[in-house]
C-alpha positions as CSV (number, residue, x, y, z in Angstrom):
1,M,35.7,23.5,-9.7
2,N,38.3,26.2,-10.3
3,K,40.9,27.0,-7.6
4,L,39.3,29.2,-4.9
5,S,40.7,32.7,-4.4
6,L,41.3,32.7,-0.6
7,P,41.7,35.9,1.4
8,D,45.3,36.6,2.4
9,D,44.4,37.0,6.1
10,F,42.7,33.6,5.9
11,I,45.8,32.0,4.4
12,A,48.0,33.6,7.1
13,Q,45.7,32.4,9.8
14,M,45.3,28.8,8.5
15,Q,48.8,27.9,7.4
16,P,50.2,27.5,10.9
17,I,47.1,25.4,11.8
18,I,47.3,23.1,8.8
19,G,51.1,23.0,8.7
20,D,52.7,20.7,6.2
21,D,49.3,19.7,4.8
22,W,48.6,23.1,3.4
23,Q,48.8,22.2,-0.3
24,Q,46.5,19.2,0.2
25,F,44.1,21.4,2.2
26,E,44.1,24.1,-0.4
27,A,43.6,21.6,-3.2
28,A,40.7,20.0,-1.3
29,L,38.9,23.4,-1.2
30,S,38.8,23.4,-5.0
31,L,37.1,20.0,-5.2
32,E,33.3,19.5,-5.7
33,P,31.5,19.3,-2.3
34,M,30.2,15.9,-1.3
35,V,26.5,15.3,-1.2
36,S,25.0,13.4,1.8
37,I,21.6,12.6,3.2
38,R,20.4,11.2,6.5
39,M,17.6,8.7,6.5
40,N,14.5,9.0,8.6
41,D,13.5,5.8,10.4
42,K,10.0,6.0,8.9
43,C,11.5,5.0,5.5
44,S,14.1,2.6,4.2
45,L,16.7,2.6,1.4
46,T,15.9,0.9,-1.8
47,Q,19.4,1.1,-3.2
48,S,23.0,0.7,-2.0
49,L,24.7,3.9,-0.9
50,K,28.0,4.6,0.7
51,P,27.5,5.1,4.5
52,V,28.7,8.1,6.6
53,P,30.9,6.2,9.1
54,W,30.1,8.3,12.2
55,C,26.3,8.3,11.7
56,P,24.4,5.1,11.1
57,Q,21.6,6.9,9.2
58,G,23.9,8.9,7.0
59,F,24.8,8.2,3.4
60,Y,26.7,9.8,0.5
61,L,25.3,10.3,-2.9
62,E,27.4,10.0,-6.1
63,K,25.9,13.3,-7.4
64,R,23.4,15.9,-6.4
65,P,19.9,15.3,-7.7
66,N,17.2,17.8,-7.8
67,F,15.8,17.1,-4.4
68,T,12.9,19.6,-4.9
69,L,11.4,17.2,-7.5
70,D,11.5,14.1,-5.2
71,P,8.2,13.8,-3.3
72,L,9.9,11.6,-0.7
73,F,12.1,14.5,0.3
74,H,8.9,16.5,1.0
75,A,7.5,13.5,2.9
76,G,10.4,13.7,5.3
77,A,11.9,10.3,4.2
78,Y,15.4,11.8,4.4
79,Y,17.1,15.1,5.1
80,V,19.9,16.6,3.0
81,Q,22.6,17.2,5.6
82,E,26.3,17.8,5.4
83,A,28.1,14.7,6.6
84,S,30.5,16.3,9.0
85,S,27.6,17.9,11.0
86,M,26.2,14.4,11.5
87,F,29.1,13.9,13.9
88,I,26.9,15.1,16.8
89,Q,25.5,11.6,16.7
90,Q,28.7,10.5,18.4
91,A,28.4,13.0,21.2
92,L,24.8,11.9,21.8
93,E,25.6,8.2,21.9
94,H,28.5,8.8,24.3
95,Y,27.0,11.3,26.8
96,V,23.2,11.8,26.4
97,S,20.5,9.4,27.3
98,T,17.5,8.8,25.1
99,D,15.1,10.1,27.8
100,A,16.9,13.4,28.1
101,I,15.5,16.9,27.8
102,V,17.6,18.6,25.1
103,L,17.8,22.2,23.8
104,D,19.0,23.0,20.3
105,L,19.6,26.7,20.8
106,C,20.5,27.8,17.2
107,A,18.5,25.2,15.3
108,A,17.4,26.4,11.8
109,P,17.1,25.0,9.3
110,G,16.7,21.9,11.4
111,G,19.1,19.2,10.3
112,K,20.7,18.7,13.7
113,S,17.3,19.0,15.4
114,T,15.9,16.1,13.4
115,L,19.0,14.1,14.2
116,I,18.5,14.7,17.9
117,S,14.8,14.0,17.9
118,Q,15.5,10.7,16.1
119,F,18.1,9.8,18.7
120,L,15.6,10.5,21.5
121,K,12.9,8.5,19.6
122,D,9.8,8.4,21.8
123,N,11.5,8.8,25.1
124,G,13.0,12.3,25.5
125,L,12.0,15.8,24.6
126,L,13.7,18.4,22.3
127,V,13.2,22.1,22.4
128,C,14.6,23.7,19.2
129,N,15.0,27.4,18.9
130,E,15.7,29.9,16.1
131,F,16.0,33.6,16.8
132,I,15.3,34.8,13.2
133,R,11.6,34.6,12.6
134,S,11.7,33.6,8.9
135,R,14.2,30.8,9.7
136,S,12.1,29.6,12.7
137,Q,9.3,28.9,10.2
138,I,11.6,26.8,8.1
139,L,12.7,25.0,11.3
140,A,9.0,24.3,12.2
141,E,8.5,22.9,8.7
142,T,11.5,20.7,8.9
143,V,10.6,19.0,12.2
144,Q,7.0,18.5,11.2
145,K,8.2,16.7,8.0
146,W,10.5,14.5,10.1
147,G,7.4,13.4,12.0
148,N,8.6,13.0,15.6
149,P,6.1,14.3,18.2
150,N,8.7,14.9,20.9
151,V,9.6,18.5,19.8
152,I,8.8,22.1,20.8
153,V,9.8,24.8,18.3
154,T,10.5,28.3,19.6
155,N,11.4,31.7,18.1
156,S,13.3,33.5,20.9
157,A,16.6,35.2,21.6
158,P,19.1,32.8,23.2
159,R,19.3,35.0,26.4
160,D,15.6,34.5,26.9
161,F,16.4,30.8,27.8
162,E,18.2,31.9,30.9
163,S,14.7,32.0,32.4
164,L,14.7,28.2,32.0
165,A,17.7,27.8,34.3
166,G,18.7,24.2,35.0
167,L,16.0,22.6,32.8
168,F,18.0,20.8,30.2
169,D,20.1,17.6,30.4
170,A,21.9,18.6,27.2
171,V,22.2,21.7,25.0
172,L,23.5,22.0,21.5
173,V,25.0,25.3,20.4
174,D,25.7,25.1,16.7
175,A,26.8,28.7,16.7
176,P,26.6,31.3,14.0
177,C,30.2,31.6,12.8
178,S,32.5,33.0,10.1
179,G,31.7,30.0,7.9
180,E,35.2,29.1,6.8
181,G,34.2,25.4,6.5
182,M,31.6,26.3,3.9
183,F,34.0,28.0,1.5
184,R,33.9,25.3,-1.2
185,K,30.1,25.1,-1.0
186,D,29.4,28.8,-1.0
187,E,31.8,31.4,-2.5
188,V,29.7,34.1,-0.9
189,A,31.1,32.9,2.4
190,I,34.6,33.8,1.1
191,S,33.6,37.3,0.0
192,E,32.0,38.0,3.4
193,W,34.9,36.7,5.4
194,S,37.2,39.0,7.4
195,L,39.2,39.0,10.6
196,S,36.8,41.6,12.0
197,N,33.9,39.3,11.2
198,V,35.7,36.5,13.1
199,K,36.1,38.8,16.1
200,Q,32.4,39.7,16.0
201,C,31.4,36.0,15.8
202,V,33.5,35.2,18.9
203,S,31.7,37.9,20.9
204,R,28.3,36.7,19.7
205,Q,29.2,33.0,20.3
206,Q,30.2,33.7,23.9
207,D,26.9,35.5,24.6
208,I,25.0,32.5,23.3
209,L,27.2,30.1,25.2
210,K,26.6,32.0,28.4
211,S,22.9,31.6,28.0
212,A,23.2,27.9,27.1
213,W,25.3,27.3,30.2
214,E,22.5,28.8,32.4
215,C,20.0,26.4,30.9
216,L,22.0,23.3,31.8
217,K,21.4,21.1,34.8
218,E,24.3,20.2,37.0
219,D,26.2,17.4,35.2
220,G,24.5,18.6,32.0
221,I,26.2,18.2,28.6
222,L,27.0,21.1,26.3
223,M,27.8,20.3,22.7
224,Y,29.4,23.3,20.9
225,S,29.9,23.2,17.2
226,T,30.8,25.6,14.3
227,C,31.4,25.2,10.6
228,T,34.7,27.1,10.8
229,Y,38.4,26.3,11.2
230,N,40.0,29.1,13.2
231,T,41.1,28.7,16.8
232,Q,39.4,31.9,18.1
233,E,35.9,30.6,17.4
234,N,36.7,27.1,18.4
235,E,39.5,26.2,20.8
236,E,39.7,29.6,22.4
237,N,35.9,29.6,23.1
238,V,36.2,26.2,24.6
239,Q,39.0,27.4,26.9
240,W,36.9,30.5,27.7
241,L,34.1,28.1,28.9
242,C,36.5,26.2,31.1
243,D,38.1,29.3,32.6
244,T,34.8,31.2,33.1
245,F,32.4,28.4,34.2
246,G,34.6,25.6,35.2
247,A,33.5,23.4,32.3
248,E,34.9,19.9,32.1
249,K,36.1,18.9,28.6
250,L,35.0,15.5,27.5
251,T,36.4,13.2,24.8
252,L,35.2,10.6,22.4
253,K,36.5,7.2,21.3
254,L,36.9,7.5,17.5
255,D,37.9,5.2,14.7
256,T,41.2,6.5,13.3
257,T,40.2,5.7,9.8
258,W,37.5,8.5,9.9
259,G,40.3,11.1,9.5
260,I,39.0,13.4,12.2
261,T,41.6,15.6,13.8
262,E,41.5,15.7,17.6
263,T,42.9,18.6,19.5
264,E,43.1,19.3,23.3
265,Q,39.8,21.2,23.0
266,G,37.7,19.3,20.5
267,Y,37.4,17.7,17.1
268,H,38.1,19.2,13.6
269,F,36.9,18.0,10.2
270,Y,39.3,19.1,7.4
271,P,38.2,18.4,3.8
272,H,41.6,16.9,2.8
273,K,41.3,14.3,5.6
274,T,37.6,13.7,6.1
275,A,34.7,13.1,3.7
276,G,32.8,16.3,4.5
277,E,33.1,20.0,4.9
278,G,34.8,22.0,7.7
279,F,33.3,21.4,11.1
280,F,34.3,21.6,14.8
281,L,32.7,19.9,17.8
282,A,33.6,20.2,21.5
283,I,31.8,18.4,24.3
284,L,31.7,19.8,27.9
285,R,30.1,18.9,31.2
286,K,28.7,21.4,33.7
287,T,30.1,20.5,37.1
288,T,28.6,23.3,39.2
289,A,25.2,23.5,40.8
290,V,22.4,25.7,39.4
291,E,21.9,28.6,41.7
292,H,18.2,29.3,40.9
293,P,16.8,26.3,39.0
294,L,13.4,26.6,37.3
295,K,10.6,25.2,39.4
296,L,8.2,23.3,37.2
297,K,4.5,23.5,38.0
298,P,2.6,20.2,38.5
299,K,1.5,18.9,35.1
300,Q,-2.2,19.4,34.5
301,S,-4.4,17.3,32.3
302,I,-6.8,19.3,30.1
303,K,-10.1,17.7,29.4
304,D,-12.1,19.2,26.5
305,K,-15.0,17.2,25.0
306,K,-14.9,19.0,21.7
307,L,-11.3,17.8,21.1
308,S,-12.2,14.2,21.6
309,A,-13.2,13.9,18.0
310,C,-9.5,14.1,17.1
311,E,-8.4,11.3,19.4
312,A,-8.7,8.7,16.7
313,Y,-6.3,10.6,14.5
314,I,-3.2,9.3,16.3
315,R,-2.1,5.8,17.4
316,D,-1.7,5.0,21.1
317,N,-3.6,8.2,21.9
318,K,-3.8,7.6,25.7
319,Q,-0.2,8.8,26.1
320,F,-1.1,12.1,24.4
321,E,-2.9,15.2,25.7
322,L,-5.0,17.1,23.2
323,I,-4.5,20.8,23.5
324,E,-6.1,23.7,21.6
325,Y,-3.5,26.5,20.9
326,K,-3.9,29.4,18.5
327,R,-6.9,27.8,16.7
328,L,-5.1,24.4,16.2
329,I,-5.5,21.2,18.1
330,Y,-2.2,19.5,19.0
331,A,-1.3,16.2,20.5
332,F,1.5,16.3,23.1
333,K,3.0,13.7,25.4
334,K,1.4,13.8,28.8
335,E,4.6,13.2,30.7
336,Y,6.1,16.5,29.4
337,L,3.1,18.8,30.0
338,A,4.8,20.6,32.8
339,I,7.8,21.4,30.6
340,L,5.6,22.5,27.7
341,Q,3.8,24.9,30.1
342,A,7.1,26.3,31.3
343,V,8.2,26.9,27.8
344,L,4.9,28.4,26.8
345,D,5.1,30.8,29.7
346,K,8.6,32.0,28.9
347,Q,9.2,31.6,25.2
348,H,7.6,32.4,21.9
349,V,6.3,28.9,20.9
350,I,5.4,28.4,17.2
351,H,4.9,24.6,17.2
352,F,4.8,21.6,19.5
353,G,4.0,17.9,19.4
354,T,1.8,17.0,16.4
355,A,-0.6,19.5,14.9
356,L,-3.8,17.4,14.4
357,A,-6.5,19.7,13.1
358,E,-8.1,23.1,12.9
359,Q,-11.8,23.3,13.8
360,K,-14.0,25.2,11.4
361,G,-17.6,25.0,12.1
362,H,-18.4,21.3,12.5
363,D,-15.4,20.2,10.5
364,F,-12.0,19.3,11.9
365,I,-9.6,20.0,9.1
366,P,-6.6,17.7,9.3
367,Q,-3.2,19.3,9.3
368,T,-0.1,18.4,7.2
369,G,1.9,17.8,10.3
370,L,-0.5,15.0,11.2
371,A,-0.1,13.4,7.7
372,L,3.7,13.4,8.2
373,S,3.7,12.3,11.8
374,K,5.0,8.9,12.7
375,W,2.0,8.6,15.0
376,L,-0.6,9.1,12.3
377,N,-3.4,6.5,12.6
378,R,-3.9,5.8,8.9
379,E,-6.9,3.6,9.6
380,A,-8.8,6.7,10.6
381,F,-8.7,8.1,7.1
382,N,-9.2,7.2,3.4
383,S,-6.1,7.5,1.4
384,V,-5.2,7.8,-2.3
385,E,-2.0,6.7,-3.9
386,V,-0.8,9.1,-6.6
387,N,1.9,8.9,-9.3
388,W,4.9,11.3,-9.5
389,N,3.2,13.8,-11.7
390,Q,0.2,14.0,-9.4
391,A,2.5,14.2,-6.3
392,I,4.4,17.2,-7.8
393,A,1.1,18.9,-8.7
394,F,-0.1,18.4,-5.2
395,L,3.1,19.8,-3.7
396,R,2.7,22.8,-6.0
397,T,-0.8,23.2,-4.3
398,E,-2.6,22.5,-7.5
399,A,-6.0,20.9,-7.5
400,L,-6.2,17.2,-8.1
401,Y,-9.1,15.4,-9.9
402,L,-9.9,12.2,-8.1
403,P,-13.3,11.1,-9.5
404,D,-13.0,7.5,-8.3
405,S,-12.1,8.4,-4.7
406,P,-14.4,8.9,-1.7
407,K,-15.6,12.4,-0.9
408,G,-14.3,14.1,2.1
409,F,-10.8,14.4,3.5
410,L,-8.3,12.2,1.8
411,L,-4.7,11.4,2.7
412,I,-2.5,11.8,-0.4
413,C,0.3,9.3,-0.6
414,Y,3.3,8.7,-2.9
415,Q,5.0,5.3,-2.8
416,N,2.9,4.7,0.3
417,R,4.4,7.7,2.1
418,P,1.9,10.4,3.2
419,L,2.3,13.9,1.8
420,G,-0.7,15.8,3.0
421,W,-4.5,16.2,2.5
422,V,-7.1,17.2,0.1
423,K,-10.8,17.6,0.6
424,N,-12.5,15.8,-2.3
425,I,-15.8,17.2,-3.4
426,G,-16.2,15.1,-6.5
427,S,-15.8,17.5,-9.4
428,R,-12.4,18.6,-7.9
429,S,-10.4,18.4,-4.7
430,N,-9.4,21.3,-2.5
431,N,-5.7,21.1,-1.9
432,L,-4.8,21.6,1.8
433,Y,-1.0,21.6,1.5
434,P,0.5,24.7,3.2
435,E,1.0,27.5,0.7
436,H,4.3,28.5,2.3
437,W,5.6,24.9,1.9
438,R,4.7,24.6,-1.8
439,I,7.1,23.9,-4.7
440,R,7.7,27.3,-6.5
441,M,10.2,26.3,-9.2
442,Q,9.1,26.2,-12.8
443,L,9.0,22.7,-14.1
444,D,10.5,21.3,-17.3
445,P,7.9,19.0,-18.8
446,T,10.6,16.6,-20.0
447,V,12.1,16.2,-16.5
448,I,12.4,12.6,-15.2
449,A,11.5,11.8,-11.6
450,P,14.7,11.6,-9.5
451,T,15.6,8.4,-7.7
452,V,17.4,9.4,-4.5
453,I,16.7,6.6,-2.0
């Protein structure tokens, strides 16, 4: 990569921060960005990869493959995530329990949400939100592909969450920022950068942080992160939280070989020191009581005989409630029904739990989210193993010809990982993969299937 042309104001701002390491820092910005993935626990590696030291599920790749052409990527076997941002794993392990109620307030495209839901496993609950509608749909797709049922996806303004005061044990604010840490990955970020934009970001970040603080329980944990370097959006915002709300700053015990820079307010990732892009994380505790905490209604079980046909679709179904919402049937953990109802009452919910099926006439049409769910009961369905070419055709929403397979709904699998459904009628099969998820790129007929994991 050629040497980046950095704005003069950025250089003047950063040189005092970086100090004697400026030449190394500037040189690092001209290197090729590293490529990293985080593995889903529903799949395992088949090759040796270099680990990301601060996240047990994170790994570096030697080069960037065409992820779009890997069916396992679409199956949610792994997520392509910048290594530095996986550092929130450390905050979770140090300060958040696996049965916590967590809010990811600025969540799209969903990398950190999938990390949190995997940390919580089957115990806690994650509400992940994105204000921009188009990005919220990407977020919903991401969490469904990851396959954990302990997630609610919303499309609301951060201030709307103030109505859920005191509900959450932990909140992540991965704030919209000036993006300085992404300069070597995205040169557009350089052209859009300015001191005035930094100032606007600070104002927006403080508005979001105020709403996040209202959501926290007493002794709740706030994780604040950005992908930028400057002190205004990082250290000064942390100090603002302490001065305004009495926040208590928390620290982590780190391995010094990781190359992470610790300041009084938080943790910085600089590309000349750490194997990743620019990133900042601070962890704070709420020490004050919540004045008017949300009162949850008693959880109510909903019994509907017509939904019972879908009970066999998921394993251990007694712990799930089946709920019909906007023409779809969902499975949701019974222990969190009261929280789901509170979120439904106050936020714009676009997904929750596991979408099982849509009823059309006498048919219950299985949903792609069910196919990708870790709780799918595969014994309830006939499945078909397909090769790479068939998998790509399926992901492009093309019809498959499966003359030797049973008629009816079939689970399409690639390397034994479910991708979605078709309805086989013999002469052809109707592809049920979501149109807005499909692969749109033009394919080179000579392309070779990528081997990523």
